[in-house]
C-alpha positions in Angstrom: -18.3 15.4 1.2 -19.1 13.7 -2.0 -21.5 10.8 -2.5 -20.8 7.8 -4.8 -22.9 9.3 -7.4 -21.1 12.8 -7.4 -17.8 11.1 -7.2 -18.6 9.1 -10.4 -19.3 12.5 -12.4 -16.3 13.9 -11.3 -14.2 11.2 -12.7 -14.2 12.6 -16.2 -13.4 16.4 -15.0 -10.7 16.3 -12.3 -7.1 16.7 -13.1 -5.5 17.2 -9.6 -2.3 15.5 -8.4 -2.4 12.2 -6.4 -1.8 12.6 -2.6 0.5 10.3 -0.8 -1.0 7.2 0.8 -2.0 7.5 4.3 -4.5 6.3 6.7 -7.2 9.0 7.3 -8.0 10.2 10.5 -11.1 12.2 10.5 -12.1 14.7 13.3 -14.9 16.5 11.6 -17.2 18.3 14.0 -20.2 18.0 14.1 -20.6 14.3 12.3 -22.4 14.4 9.0 -26.1 13.5 9.2 -27.7 11.0 6.5 -30.1 13.1 4.7 -32.4 10.2 3.9 -32.2 8.4 7.4 -31.5 11.4 9.4 -28.8 9.7 11.5 -25.2 10.3 12.2 -23.0 8.8 9.6 -20.0 6.5 10.8 -16.3 7.1 9.8 -15.2 3.7 8.7 -14.0 1.7 5.6 -16.0 1.4 2.6 -15.6 -0.1 -0.9 -15.6 2.2 -3.7 -16.9 0.7 -7.0 -16.9 2.4 -10.6 -18.2 0.9 -14.1 -17.2 2.5 -17.4 -18.0 1.0 -20.7 -17.7 -2.5 -19.6 -14.8 -2.2 -17.3 -15.2 -2.2 -13.4 -13.1 -1.0 -10.7 -13.3 -1.7 -6.9 -11.1 0.0 -4.3 -11.7 -1.5 -0.9 -11.0 -0.2 2.5 -11.6 3.8 1.6 -12.4 5.7 4.6 -15.6 7.4 4.3 -18.6 8.8 6.2 -21.0 5.8 5.8 -24.7 5.6 6.6 -25.4 3.0 9.3 -28.6 1.8 7.5 -28.0 1.5 3.8 -24.1 1.9 3.6 -24.0 5.0 1.3 -20.6 6.5 1.4 -19.4 10.0 1.5 -15.9 10.9 0.8 -13.9 13.7 1.8 -12.7 15.9 -1.0 -9.0 14.7 -0.6 -10.0 11.1 -1.0 -12.3 11.9 -3.8 -9.3 13.5 -5.7 -7.2 10.5 -5.0 -9.9 8.2 -6.0 -10.6 10.0 -9.4 -7.0 9.8 -10.4 -6.4 6.3 -9.5 -9.6 4.9 -10.9 -8.9 6.9 -14.2 -5.6 5.3 -14.5 -6.9 1.8 -13.8 -9.8 2.2 -16.2 -7.5 3.4 -19.0 -5.2 0.6 -18.6 -8.1 -1.9 -18.6 -9.4 -0.4 -21.7 -6.1 -0.6 -23.6 -6.1 -4.4 -22.6 -9.6 -4.7 -23.6 -8.9 -3.3 -27.0 -6.0 -5.6 -27.9 -8.3 -8.4 -26.7 -6.1 -9.6 -23.9 -7.0 -13.1 -22.5 -6.9 -11.7 -18.9 -10.2 -10.2 -17.8 -9.7 -9.6 -14.3 -6.8 -8.0 -12.4 -6.0 -7.5 -8.7 -3.6 -4.9 -7.9 -2.2 -4.1 -4.4 0.1 -1.2 -3.3 2.1 -1.8 -0.1 
């Protein structure tokens, strides 16, 4: 499992293929324990957020193991790989728009 900070560090290094979109069902045993609060984490949707050189990306409804106290999310390796590729592509697109001084400063994209 990768926490938000570890995932941010991996964004610049990964080159794996994007996996197909599907609802993630987790049956990991035993349930991961939050190291800070010593409580079992909960498998539920969370929001992943990343900032890079003035560009912010938010990906809602990402299933992760989440601490019930502070909401710190830990992602599976498969989810991490998909987030890395998706966020990298969005950051690159937004930086190109920023470089050409686009009048648009916020974009909402949904894949159905």
